[in-house]
N, C-alpha and C positions, 0 to 999 in steps of 0.2 A: 172754299177759295182762299180764305185767310190762312187756314191750316196748311195749305199747299205752299204758300209763300213762306210761312214760318219754317216749314220742313226743308225747303230749298235753301233758306238762309243758314239753317243749322247744318245742312250737309256741306255747304260751302265753307262754313267756319271749321268744321271737322277736317275738311280736305286741306285747308290752309295750315291748320295746326299739325297735320300729319306731314305735310311737305316741309315745314319748319323743323320738326323733329328729325326728318330724314336728312336734311341739310346739316343740322347740328351733329348728327351722328357721323356723317361724312367728314365734316370738319374735325371732329373729335377722334375719328379712326386714323387720321393721317398724322396726328400729333405724336411725338415721341415721349410725352410726359406720362405720369402714371394715371390710373383711373380716378384716384381720389381728387387730384387737381383739376381733371377734366370735368368731373361732376360738379366741383366748386365753381368753375368758371361758367358752366351751363346754368347754374342757378343764379349767378350774378348777371347773366345776359351775355350777349356776344360782343359787347364793347371791349372787354378785356382780351377775348380770344381773337379779335379781328386781325392781329398781326400774324397769327399762325394758322396753319391748316391748309386745306386743299384750296388753291386759288380759284378753281372753277366753282367750287361750292361757295366761296365767299362772294364771287361775282353774282351767282344765282341768288344768294340771300340778299345782297344789296340791291339787285334789280327788283326783287320781289317787294322790298320795302319801299322803293322809290314811288312807283306808280304802276297801275295795271297796264297791260299791253293795249295799245290803241287799235280799234278795229279798222280793218281795211275798207275803204269806201267801195261800194258796189258800183257796177256799170250803170245800173238804172239811176242811182244817185247822181253820177256824173252827168248823165243825159239830162236829168231834171234840172240840175244847176245850170247847165249850158242853155237850155231852153229858156229858163227864167232870165238869164242875163240878156239873151237875144231879144226877148220880149220887152224887157225894160229899155233896151236901146231903141227898139222900134217905137215905143211910146214916147221916148225923148225926142226922136227925130220928128214924129207927127206933131207933137206940141210945140216944138221949137223951129218948125219949118218956116223959113223966111220967104218962101215963094207962094204963099197962100193968096 
């Protein structure tokens, strides 16, 4: 069980690294500079190369760094939340009923 979680984490890490490499390659491929300067900027990080390159690749890289995509709430979760709120309101009405 522990090995499976470790393997999943390693696979996700490899996937992230691969995606970053692909984005950097996209950004580097659209530059008009030589290969030597692009390899130098890749080793320093993307902070220097952020002004150049493919804008869609830059947006994807920035979005990836900010935060992971939020999961959409399922219908069952909405129904559960609505029922909980209605139940809490019913309890409040019963407890605070002035006509007892």
